[in-house]
C-alpha positions as CSV (number, residue, x, y, z in Angstrom):
1,M,141.9,138.1,45.7
2,T,143.5,137.6,41.8
3,R,144.4,134.4,40.3
4,D,148.2,135.4,40.9
5,E,147.7,136.5,44.6
6,L,146.5,133.0,45.3
7,L,149.1,131.2,43.6
8,T,151.7,133.1,45.7
9,L,150.3,131.4,48.7
10,A,151.1,128.2,47.7
11,D,154.2,126.0,47.8
12,P,156.0,125.4,44.7
13,E,155.2,121.7,45.3
14,I,151.6,122.0,45.1
15,L,151.6,125.0,42.5
16,D,150.7,123.0,39.6
17,G,147.7,121.0,41.9
18,L,146.4,124.4,42.7
19,N,146.4,125.4,39.3
20,A,144.5,122.5,38.0
21,L,142.0,123.0,40.7
22,A,141.7,126.8,40.0
23,D,141.2,125.8,36.7
24,R,138.2,123.0,37.3
25,V,136.6,124.8,40.1
26,T,136.2,128.5,38.3
27,G,135.3,126.4,34.9
28,R,132.1,125.4,37.1
29,G,131.3,128.8,38.4
30,D,132.8,127.8,41.9
31,G,135.6,129.3,44.1
32,V,138.8,128.3,45.8
33,A,139.2,129.5,49.6
34,V,142.3,129.6,51.4
35,Y,142.6,128.6,54.9
36,E,145.6,129.1,57.1
37,N,146.3,127.3,60.6
38,Q,146.2,130.0,62.9
39,D,146.7,128.2,66.5
40,L,150.1,129.6,67.8
41,G,150.2,126.6,70.0
42,H,150.3,124.1,67.2
43,G,153.2,122.9,65.1
44,G,151.5,122.9,62.0
45,L,151.0,126.8,62.3
46,G,151.0,128.6,59.0
47,H,149.9,125.3,57.2
48,R,147.3,126.0,54.4
49,Q,144.7,124.3,53.0
50,F,142.8,124.9,49.3
51,V,139.2,124.3,49.0
52,S,136.7,124.9,46.5
53,F,133.2,126.3,47.4
54,G,130.0,127.3,45.9
55,S,128.1,124.9,43.9
56,P,126.9,120.8,45.1
57,A,129.8,120.1,43.2
58,A,132.3,121.8,45.8
59,Q,133.8,120.7,49.0
60,L,131.7,123.5,50.6
61,E,128.6,123.9,49.2
62,A,128.2,127.4,50.1
63,P,127.7,130.5,48.1
64,E,131.0,132.3,49.9
65,A,133.4,130.8,51.9
66,P,133.1,130.6,55.7
67,A,135.4,132.5,58.1
68,L,136.5,128.8,59.5
69,L,137.2,125.8,57.6
70,P,134.3,123.2,58.5
71,D,135.3,119.8,59.5
72,I,135.2,118.0,55.8
73,G,136.9,114.9,54.8
74,G,137.5,113.5,58.3
75,N,139.6,116.4,59.1
76,I,138.8,118.4,62.2
77,N,139.7,122.1,61.0
78,W,138.9,124.4,63.6
79,R,142.4,125.9,63.5
80,Y,142.3,127.3,60.2
81,T,140.8,130.5,59.4
82,L,139.9,131.9,55.8
83,V,142.8,134.0,54.4
84,G,141.2,135.0,51.0
85,S,139.1,133.5,48.3
86,Y,139.1,133.4,44.8
87,R,136.5,133.5,41.8
88,E,136.7,134.4,38.3
89,D,134.7,137.5,37.2
90,K,132.1,136.5,34.9
91,P,131.4,139.2,32.3
């Protein structure tokens, strides 16, 4: 996904924060993964989480974003599935 596509997935109130996250993580060579709550029986259906992936400095220390969001930060995240990821192309 492109950076513009990534930004269209964010609610307006978090857009500045997501831009800052994308700048920070892509500057070190990491990516941003977008996960969405897909549990039809849950009140948070459609809620999105944006997390960094790639290096040991990222939230997810994996070369590619996993299909399901792992439990991180004390949150149980089995409801969240990957809907896209962004990583800057390096020449």
